[in-house]
C-alpha positions as CSV (number, residue, x, y, z in Angstrom):
1,X,-10.3,-70.1,9.0
2,X,-11.2,-69.3,5.5
3,X,-11.9,-66.0,4.0
4,X,-15.4,-66.6,3.4
5,X,-16.4,-66.9,7.2
6,X,-14.3,-63.9,8.0
7,X,-15.1,-61.4,5.3
8,X,-18.6,-60.3,6.5
9,X,-17.8,-60.3,10.0
10,X,-14.9,-57.9,9.4
11,X,-17.2,-56.1,7.1
12,X,-19.6,-55.5,9.8
13,X,-17.1,-54.9,12.2
14,X,-15.5,-52.3,10.1
15,X,-18.7,-50.4,9.4
16,X,-19.6,-50.5,13.1
17,X,-16.5,-48.9,14.2
18,X,-16.5,-46.3,11.8
19,X,-20.2,-45.3,12.7
20,X,-19.4,-45.1,16.3
21,X,-16.3,-42.9,15.4
22,X,-18.3,-40.6,13.3
23,X,-21.3,-41.0,15.8
24,X,-19.6,-39.6,18.2
25,X,-18.1,-36.7,16.3
26,X,-21.6,-35.6,15.2
27,X,-22.7,-35.9,18.6
28,X,-20.0,-33.6,19.7
29,X,-21.0,-31.4,16.9
30,X,-24.5,-31.7,16.4
31,X,-24.8,-29.2,13.7
32,X,-22.6,-31.5,11.3
33,X,-25.4,-33.2,9.6
34,X,-23.2,-35.2,7.2
35,X,-21.3,-36.9,9.6
36,X,-24.8,-38.6,11.0
37,X,-25.6,-39.4,7.6
38,X,-22.6,-41.1,7.3
39,X,-22.8,-42.9,10.6
40,X,-26.5,-44.0,9.4
41,X,-25.0,-45.4,6.0
42,X,-21.8,-46.9,8.1
43,X,-24.6,-48.8,10.4
44,X,-26.9,-50.0,7.6
45,X,-23.9,-51.2,6.0
46,X,-22.8,-53.3,9.0
47,X,-26.6,-54.5,9.1
48,X,-26.5,-55.6,5.6
49,X,-23.1,-57.3,6.1
50,X,-24.9,-59.6,9.0
51,X,-27.8,-60.0,6.9
52,X,-25.2,-61.5,4.1
53,X,-23.8,-63.7,6.3
54,X,-27.2,-65.1,7.4
55,X,-27.7,-65.6,3.9
56,X,-24.7,-67.9,3.5
57,X,-25.6,-70.2,6.3
58,X,-29.4,-70.1,5.7
59,X,-30.8,-73.8,6.7
60,X,-34.1,-73.4,4.9
61,X,-36.0,-71.1,2.1
62,X,-38.1,-69.7,4.9
63,X,-35.1,-68.3,6.8
64,X,-33.4,-67.3,3.6
65,X,-36.1,-65.3,2.6
66,X,-36.8,-63.7,6.0
67,X,-33.1,-62.5,6.0
68,X,-33.7,-61.0,2.3
69,X,-36.7,-59.2,3.4
70,X,-35.0,-57.4,6.6
71,X,-32.1,-56.7,4.7
72,X,-33.9,-54.4,2.8
73,X,-34.4,-52.3,5.7
74,X,-30.7,-51.7,5.3
75,X,-30.8,-50.8,1.7
76,X,-33.3,-48.2,2.6
77,X,-31.0,-46.6,5.4
78,X,-28.1,-46.8,3.2
79,X,-29.6,-45.5,0.0
80,X,-31.4,-42.5,1.7
81,X,-28.4,-41.7,3.9
82,X,-26.1,-41.7,1.0
83,X,-28.4,-39.5,-1.0
84,X,-28.6,-36.7,2.1
85,X,-24.8,-37.5,2.6
86,X,-23.9,-36.0,-1.2
87,X,-26.7,-33.0,-1.0
88,X,-25.0,-31.7,2.5
89,X,-21.7,-32.7,2.0
90,X,-21.3,-31.8,-1.4
91,X,-23.8,-28.9,-1.6
92,X,-24.8,-29.9,-5.2
93,X,-27.5,-32.3,-6.6
94,X,-30.8,-31.4,-8.1
95,X,-33.5,-31.5,-5.6
96,X,-35.9,-32.9,-8.1
97,X,-33.7,-36.0,-8.6
98,X,-33.3,-36.2,-4.9
99,X,-37.1,-36.7,-4.1
100,X,-37.1,-39.3,-7.0
101,X,-34.6,-41.6,-5.1
102,X,-36.9,-41.2,-2.1
103,X,-40.4,-41.5,-3.8
104,X,-38.9,-44.9,-5.6
105,X,-37.3,-46.4,-2.1
106,X,-40.5,-45.8,-0.1
107,X,-42.8,-48.3,-2.3
108,X,-39.8,-50.7,-2.7
109,X,-39.9,-50.9,1.0
110,X,-43.6,-51.5,1.3
111,X,-43.2,-54.1,-1.8
112,X,-40.9,-56.1,0.0
113,X,-43.2,-56.8,3.1
114,X,-46.6,-57.3,0.6
115,X,-45.7,-59.1,-2.4
116,X,-43.9,-62.9,-2.7
117,X,-41.3,-63.8,0.2
118,X,-39.4,-60.5,0.1
119,X,-39.0,-57.8,-2.6
120,X,-36.4,-59.9,-4.4
121,X,-37.9,-63.3,-4.7
122,X,-41.6,-64.5,-5.1
123,X,-40.4,-68.2,-4.0
124,X,-37.5,-70.2,-3.0
125,X,-38.1,-74.0,-3.4
126,X,-34.7,-75.6,-2.8
127,X,-30.9,-75.4,-1.7
128,X,-27.6,-76.6,-3.1
129,X,-24.3,-76.4,-1.4
130,X,-21.5,-74.4,-2.8
131,X,-18.1,-72.7,-2.0
132,X,-17.4,-68.6,-1.2
133,X,-13.7,-67.9,-0.7
134,X,-13.0,-71.5,0.3
135,X,-16.1,-71.6,2.7
136,X,-19.3,-74.1,2.4
137,X,-22.3,-71.8,2.3
138,X,-25.8,-72.6,1.0
139,X,-27.4,-71.0,-2.3
140,X,-30.9,-71.4,-3.4
141,X,-31.3,-73.4,-6.3
142,X,-34.4,-72.8,-7.8
143,X,-35.8,-69.3,-7.5
144,X,-38.5,-67.3,-8.8
145,X,-37.8,-63.6,-9.2
146,X,-40.1,-60.6,-7.8
147,X,-40.9,-58.5,-10.8
148,X,-41.3,-55.7,-7.9
149,X,-37.4,-55.7,-7.7
150,X,-37.2,-53.5,-10.8
151,X,-38.6,-50.4,-8.5
152,X,-35.7,-51.0,-6.2
153,X,-33.5,-51.2,-8.9
154,X,-34.7,-47.9,-10.2
155,X,-34.2,-46.2,-7.0
156,X,-30.6,-47.3,-7.0
157,X,-30.1,-46.1,-10.5
158,X,-32.0,-42.8,-9.5
159,X,-29.2,-42.4,-6.7
160,X,-26.6,-43.0,-9.0
161,X,-27.7,-40.5,-11.4
162,X,-28.0,-38.0,-8.4
163,X,-24.9,-38.6,-7.3
164,X,-22.8,-38.2,-10.9
165,X,-25.3,-34.9,-11.6
166,X,-23.9,-33.3,-7.9
167,X,-20.4,-34.7,-8.9
168,X,-20.4,-32.8,-12.1
169,X,-21.6,-29.7,-10.2
170,X,-18.3,-30.3,-8.0
171,X,-16.0,-30.8,-11.0
172,X,-17.2,-27.7,-12.5
173,X,-16.6,-25.9,-9.4
174,X,-13.0,-26.8,-9.5
175,X,-12.7,-29.5,-6.3
176,X,-12.0,-32.6,-8.8
177,X,-10.6,-34.6,-6.2
178,X,-13.8,-34.5,-3.9
179,X,-16.0,-35.2,-7.0
180,X,-14.1,-38.3,-7.7
181,X,-13.6,-39.6,-4.3
182,X,-17.1,-39.3,-3.0
183,X,-19.0,-38.8,-6.1
184,X,-17.7,-41.4,-8.5
185,X,-17.0,-43.9,-5.7
186,X,-20.6,-44.2,-4.6
187,X,-22.1,-44.2,-7.9
188,X,-19.7,-46.6,-9.2
189,X,-20.4,-49.0,-6.2
190,X,-24.3,-48.2,-6.0
191,X,-24.6,-49.4,-9.8
192,X,-22.4,-52.3,-8.8
193,X,-24.2,-53.8,-6.1
194,X,-27.7,-53.0,-7.8
195,X,-26.2,-54.5,-11.0
196,X,-25.2,-57.8,-9.0
197,X,-28.2,-58.2,-7.2
198,X,-30.4,-58.1,-10.5
199,X,-28.1,-60.5,-12.2
200,X,-28.1,-62.8,-9.0
201,X,-31.8,-63.0,-8.7
202,X,-32.8,-63.0,-12.2
203,X,-30.8,-66.2,-12.5
204,X,-28.0,-64.8,-14.8
205,X,-25.2,-65.2,-12.7
206,X,-24.7,-67.8,-9.7
207,X,-25.1,-66.9,-6.1
208,X,-24.0,-65.4,-3.5
209,X,-25.0,-61.8,-4.0
210,X,-22.5,-59.3,-1.7
211,X,-24.3,-56.0,-1.8
212,X,-22.4,-55.5,1.8
213,X,-19.1,-55.4,0.2
214,X,-19.9,-52.7,-2.2
215,X,-21.2,-50.4,0.2
216,X,-18.4,-51.0,2.7
217,X,-16.2,-49.4,-0.4
218,X,-18.4,-46.6,-0.3
219,X,-18.1,-46.3,3.6
220,X,-14.2,-46.8,3.8
221,X,-14.3,-43.8,0.7
222,X,-16.6,-41.6,2.7
223,X,-14.9,-42.1,5.8
224,X,-11.6,-41.4,4.2
225,X,-12.8,-38.0,3.0
226,X,-14.4,-37.4,6.3
227,X,-10.9,-38.1,7.8
228,X,-9.2,-35.5,5.7
229,X,-11.6,-33.2,6.2
230,X,-11.1,-33.7,10.0
231,X,-7.3,-33.6,9.7
232,X,-7.5,-30.6,7.6
233,X,-10.1,-28.7,10.6
234,X,-7.6,-30.0,12.8
235,X,-4.7,-28.1,10.9
236,X,-7.1,-25.2,10.7
237,X,-7.4,-25.2,14.3
238,X,-4.0,-25.2,15.2
239,X,-3.4,-22.3,12.6
240,X,-6.0,-20.6,13.9
241,X,-4.6,-21.0,17.8
242,X,-1.3,-19.9,16.4
243,X,-2.7,-16.9,14.6
244,X,-4.8,-15.9,17.6
245,X,-1.4,-15.9,19.9
246,X,-0.1,-13.8,17.4
247,X,-2.7,-11.4,17.1
248,X,-2.8,-11.7,21.1
249,X,0.8,-10.7,21.2
250,X,0.2,-7.7,18.5
251,X,-2.6,-6.6,20.7
252,X,-1.0,-6.8,23.8
253,X,2.1,-4.4,22.0
254,X,-0.8,-2.3,20.7
255,X,-2.3,-1.7,24.1
256,X,-5.6,-3.1,22.3
257,X,-8.5,-4.6,24.0
258,X,-10.9,-7.0,22.1
259,X,-14.7,-7.4,22.7
260,X,-17.5,-9.1,21.2
261,X,-21.4,-8.6,22.4
262,X,-23.7,-11.4,21.4
263,X,-27.5,-9.6,20.7
264,X,-29.0,-13.2,22.2
265,X,-27.2,-12.8,25.4
266,X,-26.6,-9.9,27.6
267,X,-23.2,-10.9,28.6
268,X,-20.0,-9.4,26.9
269,X,-17.1,-11.6,26.2
270,X,-13.8,-9.5,26.6
271,X,-9.9,-10.0,26.6
272,X,-7.9,-9.6,29.7
273,X,-6.1,-6.5,28.1
274,X,-9.4,-4.7,27.9
275,X,-10.6,-5.4,31.5
276,X,-7.4,-4.1,32.8
277,X,-8.0,-0.8,30.8
278,X,-11.5,-0.6,32.5
279,X,-10.4,-1.6,35.8
280,X,-12.5,-5.4,36.0
281,X,-11.0,-8.2,37.8
282,X,-9.9,-11.3,35.5
283,X,-12.9,-13.5,36.3
284,X,-15.6,-10.9,36.7
285,X,-18.8,-11.4,34.4
286,X,-19.5,-8.4,32.5
287,X,-22.8,-7.2,31.3
288,X,-23.7,-4.2,29.0
289,X,-24.7,-2.3,32.5
290,X,-21.2,-3.2,34.0
291,X,-19.7,-1.4,31.2
292,X,-22.0,1.6,30.6
293,X,-21.8,2.3,34.5
294,X,-18.0,2.8,34.0
295,X,-18.5,5.3,31.7
296,X,-18.3,9.2,32.5
297,X,-22.0,10.1,33.0
298,X,-22.2,12.7,30.5
299,X,-21.1,10.0,27.8
300,X,-23.4,7.2,28.6
301,X,-26.4,8.6,26.6
302,X,-24.3,9.1,23.3
303,X,-23.0,5.4,23.8
304,X,-26.2,4.1,24.0
305,X,-27.4,5.8,20.9
306,X,-24.2,4.7,19.1
307,X,-24.8,1.0,19.9
308,X,-28.3,1.4,18.9
309,X,-27.2,3.5,15.5
310,X,-24.7,0.7,14.6
311,X,-27.6,-1.8,14.3
312,X,-29.5,0.2,12.3
313,X,-26.8,1.8,9.8
314,X,-23.8,0.6,7.8
315,X,-22.8,-1.7,10.9
316,X,-20.0,0.4,11.9
317,X,-19.2,1.1,15.6
318,X,-16.8,4.3,16.1
319,X,-16.9,6.2,19.3
320,X,-14.8,8.1,21.7
321,X,-15.5,8.4,25.2
322,X,-14.2,8.7,29.1
323,X,-14.0,6.0,31.7
324,X,-14.0,6.6,35.4
325,X,-11.3,4.2,36.7
326,X,-12.3,2.6,40.1
327,X,-9.2,4.8,41.6
328,X,-10.8,8.0,40.5
329,X,-8.7,8.5,37.2
330,X,-10.2,9.5,34.1
331,X,-8.8,7.8,31.1
332,X,-10.0,8.4,27.6
333,X,-11.2,5.4,25.3
334,X,-11.6,5.0,21.8
335,X,-13.8,1.9,20.4
336,X,-14.3,0.6,16.8
337,X,-16.1,-2.1,15.8
338,X,-18.6,-3.7,13.1
339,X,-21.8,-5.8,13.2
340,X,-22.4,-9.3,12.0
341,X,-25.5,-10.8,10.9
342,X,-27.3,-14.0,11.2
343,X,-28.7,-16.3,8.3
344,X,-31.9,-14.3,8.6
345,X,-30.3,-10.8,8.3
346,X,-30.7,-9.8,11.8
347,X,-28.2,-8.2,14.0
348,X,-26.2,-11.1,15.8
349,X,-22.9,-10.1,17.1
350,X,-21.2,-6.5,17.7
351,X,-17.2,-6.7,18.1
352,X,-14.6,-4.8,17.6
353,X,-11.3,-3.2,20.0
354,X,-10.9,-0.5,22.0
355,X,-7.7,1.6,22.6
356,X,-6.8,3.9,25.4
357,X,-6.0,7.2,24.0
358,X,-5.4,9.2,26.9
359,X,-2.2,10.6,26.2
360,X,-3.3,11.8,22.6
361,X,-6.4,13.1,24.2
362,X,-4.1,15.1,26.6
363,X,-1.4,15.9,23.8
364,X,-4.5,17.7,21.8
365,X,-5.5,19.5,24.7
366,X,-2.2,21.1,25.2
367,X,-1.7,21.7,21.6
368,X,-5.4,23.4,21.7
369,X,-4.4,25.7,24.4
370,X,-0.7,26.4,23.1
371,X,-2.5,27.4,19.9
372,X,-4.9,29.7,21.6
373,X,-2.3,31.0,23.2
374,X,-0.6,32.0,19.9
375,X,-3.7,33.1,18.4
376,X,-4.0,35.7,21.3
377,X,-0.5,37.0,20.7
378,X,-1.1,37.2,17.2
379,X,-4.4,39.4,17.8
380,X,-2.1,41.6,19.9
381,X,0.3,41.8,17.1
382,X,-2.1,42.7,14.3
383,X,-3.5,45.5,16.4
384,X,-0.2,47.4,15.8
385,X,-1.6,47.3,11.8
386,X,-4.7,48.4,13.0
387,X,-3.5,51.2,15.6
388,X,-4.0,54.0,13.2
389,X,-7.7,52.9,12.7
390,X,-8.7,52.3,15.9
391,X,-7.2,55.9,17.0
392,X,-9.1,57.6,14.0
393,X,-12.1,55.4,15.1
394,X,-11.9,56.5,18.5
395,X,-10.9,60.1,17.9
396,X,-14.2,61.2,16.2
397,X,-16.7,60.0,19.2
398,X,-14.4,61.4,21.7
399,X,-13.9,64.5,20.0
400,X,-17.6,64.8,19.8
401,X,-18.3,64.0,23.3
402,X,-15.5,67.1,23.7
403,X,-17.2,69.6,21.8
404,X,-20.7,68.9,23.0
405,X,-19.2,69.0,26.9
406,X,-17.4,72.6,25.8
407,X,-20.6,73.7,24.6
408,X,-22.8,73.1,27.8
409,X,-20.1,75.0,29.4
410,X,-20.5,77.8,27.4
411,X,-24.2,77.5,27.6
412,X,-23.8,77.8,31.2
413,X,-21.3,80.6,31.6
414,X,-24.0,82.8,29.6
415,X,-26.4,81.9,32.2
416,X,-28.3,80.1,29.2
417,X,-31.0,77.7,30.1
418,X,-32.4,76.2,27.0
419,X,-33.5,72.7,28.3
420,X,-34.2,71.5,25.1
421,X,-30.7,72.2,23.8
422,X,-29.3,70.4,26.8
423,X,-31.4,67.6,26.2
424,X,-29.7,67.3,22.4
425,X,-26.4,67.8,23.7
426,X,-26.8,65.0,26.4
427,X,-28.2,62.9,23.4
428,X,-25.2,63.3,21.4
429,X,-22.9,62.6,24.3
430,X,-24.9,59.4,25.2
431,X,-24.5,58.4,21.7
432,X,-20.9,58.9,21.0
433,X,-19.9,57.5,24.2
434,X,-21.9,54.3,23.1
435,X,-20.3,54.4,19.6
436,X,-16.8,54.7,21.5
437,X,-17.9,51.8,24.0
438,X,-18.7,49.5,20.7
439,X,-15.1,50.2,19.3
440,X,-13.3,49.6,22.7
441,X,-15.9,46.4,23.1
442,X,-14.6,44.7,19.8
443,X,-10.7,46.0,20.7
444,X,-11.4,43.8,23.8
445,X,-12.9,40.9,22.1
446,X,-9.6,40.5,19.8
447,X,-7.4,40.8,22.8
448,X,-9.2,38.4,25.2
449,X,-7.9,35.0,26.1
450,X,-9.7,31.8,26.5
451,X,-11.3,28.8,25.2
452,X,-13.3,28.2,22.0
453,X,-16.8,29.5,23.0
454,X,-19.0,28.2,20.0
455,X,-22.4,29.8,19.6
456,X,-24.8,30.4,16.5
457,X,-23.4,32.9,14.3
458,X,-24.7,34.9,11.2
459,X,-22.1,34.8,8.3
460,X,-23.0,37.9,6.6
461,X,-22.8,39.9,10.3
462,X,-19.2,38.5,10.9
463,X,-18.1,40.1,7.7
464,X,-20.1,43.2,8.5
465,X,-18.0,43.3,11.9
466,X,-14.7,42.8,10.4
467,X,-15.2,45.5,7.9
468,X,-16.2,47.8,10.8
469,X,-12.9,47.0,12.6
470,X,-10.9,47.5,9.2
471,X,-12.9,50.5,7.5
472,X,-10.5,53.6,8.3
473,X,-7.5,51.4,7.5
474,X,-9.2,50.4,4.0
475,X,-10.2,54.1,3.5
476,X,-6.9,55.2,4.2
477,X,-4.9,52.7,1.6
478,X,-7.9,53.7,-0.8
479,X,-9.2,50.1,-0.9
480,X,-12.8,50.1,-2.6
481,X,-14.6,47.2,-0.8
482,X,-17.2,45.0,-2.7
483,X,-19.6,42.8,-1.0
484,X,-21.4,39.9,-2.5
485,X,-23.5,38.1,0.4
486,X,-26.1,35.9,-0.1
487,X,-29.1,36.6,1.8
488,X,-30.9,34.1,4.2
489,X,-27.7,31.7,4.8
490,X,-28.1,29.5,7.6
491,X,-26.4,29.8,10.9
492,X,-23.0,28.5,11.6
493,X,-21.7,27.7,15.0
494,X,-18.3,28.8,15.7
495,X,-16.3,31.2,18.0
496,X,-16.9,34.9,17.0
497,X,-13.4,35.8,17.8
498,X,-11.8,33.4,16.3
499,X,-13.6,33.3,13.1
500,X,-13.4,37.2,13.1
501,X,-9.8,36.9,13.4
502,X,-9.5,34.9,10.3
503,X,-11.4,37.4,8.1
504,X,-9.2,40.0,9.8
505,X,-6.2,37.9,8.4
506,X,-7.3,37.5,5.1
507,X,-8.4,40.8,4.7
508,X,-4.7,42.3,5.8
509,X,-3.2,39.7,3.6
510,X,-5.3,41.0,0.7
511,X,-4.8,44.9,1.3
512,X,-0.8,44.1,1.5
513,X,-1.0,42.2,-1.8
514,X,-2.4,45.4,-3.4
515,X,-0.2,47.5,-1.9
516,X,1.9,48.0,-5.0
517,X,-1.2,48.5,-7.2
518,X,-2.3,52.2,-8.5
519,X,-5.1,53.5,-6.2
520,X,-7.9,53.1,-8.8
521,X,-6.8,49.3,-9.0
522,X,-7.2,48.2,-5.4
523,X,-10.5,46.6,-5.2
524,X,-11.4,43.9,-2.2
525,X,-14.3,41.6,-2.6
526,X,-15.9,39.8,0.2
527,X,-18.7,37.2,-0.7
528,X,-20.6,34.4,1.1
529,X,-22.7,31.5,-0.1
530,X,-23.9,28.2,0.4
531,X,-21.9,25.1,-1.0
532,X,-23.9,21.9,-1.7
533,X,-22.1,20.0,1.1
534,X,-24.1,22.1,3.6
535,X,-21.1,24.1,4.3
536,X,-21.0,28.3,4.1
537,X,-18.0,29.7,2.1
538,X,-16.5,32.7,2.9
539,X,-14.1,34.2,0.2
540,X,-11.9,37.2,0.0
541,X,-10.3,38.2,-3.1
542,X,-7.9,41.0,-4.1
543,X,-6.4,42.3,-7.4
544,X,-2.8,42.1,-6.5
545,X,-0.3,39.9,-8.2
546,X,-1.5,36.5,-7.5
547,X,0.0,33.6,-5.6
548,X,3.1,32.2,-7.2
549,X,2.6,28.8,-9.3
550,X,2.9,26.1,-6.7
551,X,2.8,28.1,-3.9
552,X,-1.1,27.5,-2.8
553,X,-0.4,25.4,-0.1
554,X,2.9,26.6,0.9
555,X,1.8,30.3,2.1
556,X,0.0,28.3,4.7
557,X,3.3,26.6,6.3
558,X,4.2,28.2,9.5
559,X,6.8,31.0,9.1
560,X,6.4,31.3,5.3
561,X,6.0,35.2,4.6
562,X,6.4,37.6,1.8
563,X,6.0,40.3,4.2
564,X,9.5,42.2,5.2
565,X,8.2,42.3,8.7
566,X,5.5,39.4,9.0
567,X,6.1,36.3,11.2
568,X,4.5,33.8,8.5
569,X,2.2,32.7,11.4
570,X,-1.0,34.5,10.3
571,X,-2.5,32.1,7.5
572,X,-1.3,29.1,9.3
573,X,-3.1,30.0,12.5
574,X,-5.9,30.8,10.2
575,X,-6.0,27.6,9.1
576,X,-5.9,25.9,12.1
577,X,-8.7,27.8,13.7
578,X,-10.9,26.7,10.8
579,X,-10.0,23.1,10.7
580,X,-10.9,23.4,14.5
581,X,-13.9,24.5,13.4
582,X,-14.6,21.6,11.3
583,X,-14.0,23.5,7.7
584,X,-11.3,24.0,5.7
585,X,-9.2,26.7,4.0
586,X,-7.7,27.0,0.7
587,X,-6.2,29.5,-1.7
588,X,-6.4,30.0,-5.7
589,X,-5.6,32.5,-8.2
590,X,-8.5,34.5,-10.1
591,X,-8.5,34.1,-14.0
592,X,-8.6,38.2,-14.0
593,X,-5.9,38.6,-11.8
594,X,-5.2,38.6,-8.0
595,X,-5.8,35.8,-5.7
596,X,-8.9,34.6,-3.6
597,X,-8.8,33.0,-0.4
598,X,-11.9,30.8,0.7
599,X,-12.9,29.0,4.0
600,X,-15.8,27.2,4.6
601,X,-17.7,26.2,8.1
602,X,-20.4,23.9,8.6
603,X,-23.5,25.2,8.6
604,X,-25.6,24.5,12.0
605,X,-28.1,21.6,12.3
606,X,-30.4,21.3,14.9
607,X,-30.5,17.5,14.7
608,X,-28.6,15.0,17.0
609,X,-26.6,16.3,20.1
610,X,-23.6,17.8,18.9
611,X,-21.2,18.9,21.8
612,X,-19.1,21.5,19.9
613,X,-18.4,22.8,16.5
614,X,-15.0,21.6,16.7
615,X,-16.2,17.8,17.0
616,X,-15.8,17.3,13.0
617,X,-12.1,17.4,13.0
618,X,-9.0,16.1,14.9
619,X,-8.1,19.7,15.9
620,X,-11.4,20.2,17.2
621,X,-11.7,17.0,19.1
622,X,-8.8,18.3,20.8
623,X,-10.4,21.7,21.9
624,X,-13.3,19.5,23.5
625,X,-13.6,19.6,27.4
626,X,-17.1,18.2,27.2
627,X,-17.8,15.3,25.3
628,X,-21.1,14.5,23.4
629,X,-24.0,13.5,25.5
């Protein structure tokens, strides 16, 4: 059989095969419109090849003209499909050029049925035999071209210009292979097909016209590019699968559970590790309510608030909470995630990881209990330094009580009965007893043990209370006290005993630092003020020798001390207490001499639902027995 008899059936068969393959791919992945447009272009090419075969074997001018008329439908499908394919696949091309192609092709199709015998010919008068690739065919001998054919040629030219413009954009983006393979091939063969048709039907060259062969080259080039993309997608899928396996192994080793929640569906996707962490079975469907029911009742409200906040803020999701397992055990979990938005800027998906932190939480609670024990021991030890002050403070009211009692006895011994004088004596006894009770109360507060008991505190009142305890000792050491306290400071939230212990530690350190100075040069300055980051700062300054250069942080290390009998735990413990309250403690030298130690505590704010002042730091979280609610 000759090549002429085979080439058009082969063209139609090849185009149809590629159309079926990529049509099936599009059917499996409906959002990939480039595959659908390629399928239409391949189907149009197969139909055009069938029309070319009919034209070669036409037996009359009428059948020849009819075949050309219906071939114009194939041209329309091919040209419009190619234009859409280039726009979607290359993501380039000017919009007005695309519309030009469509506007020119539409009237071309109408003129095909309204003028002459078809869009290309106004009339055919006779046939003559000819040969094409070794096969005898029929070709028109006397043809009258249709002037409306120029509209179709212009649409093909507009398509070529549109494709070249898109290819130029792709070339500038750096993907030169794609620009040549798709853009260059389509433009070259579209112009070739249009040029051959024009030359044949305007009588410049001898028929036959074979546009289907030109478009077959375009279809092959497009199929090659789509095939490369499919292979690349397959390799990416394999790489992704391998990466997922490695991530799964890493997550398994790190005890991480992955989760994802689609906002369009109530169901939550989770990994098997996540299910085991929360006590769910492998195939049990999970919804948001199932997850919330597994949480500790005191934590559910906070989790709902955090989920809502993740869709309104920066998209971050970070929270710690307790889980009640089916066997009654309680576990601590930490979840970290982020929000994905859809094309309209609306929340689409919240996904992240969950880690079991039960062991860490237990260690923090144990460390907190140990810190409380050390704090209690240091408070008891510090009473040794305050013993003379406490003895003096207590001796005054007790002596006054004794004196008033003896005076009453003398009055009774002399048979006196002055009731007003007895009332004055009893009033004095009651006042002195109350004063002694306050001293003993402050002593008991320093000695008591227990967890942090946060409450609203007045910063300036805390300073006054500390100075009352230290008053006699400061007088005995000839230390002049200066207070510079801002009025109207916001309240802070914390444990009054522990924060008072910090103040006493800092005051004792300052007094010791000035022990070698002359008595008239010993000045202790206590200040309070509000910082710009919504914190209240306490400062204790002395007029001693200051801190050795480079030791501003070293003095807070455990067991570091410059006192002959010091334990080196006072400042270390003080920093730990301040950190547990969400603040910071630091030291610096004063320009005029001496040192100043500052600590800042966050001011109390009524917004939100805080569970504890300590929730702002890792040490504070260790102190939490009750989580946020």
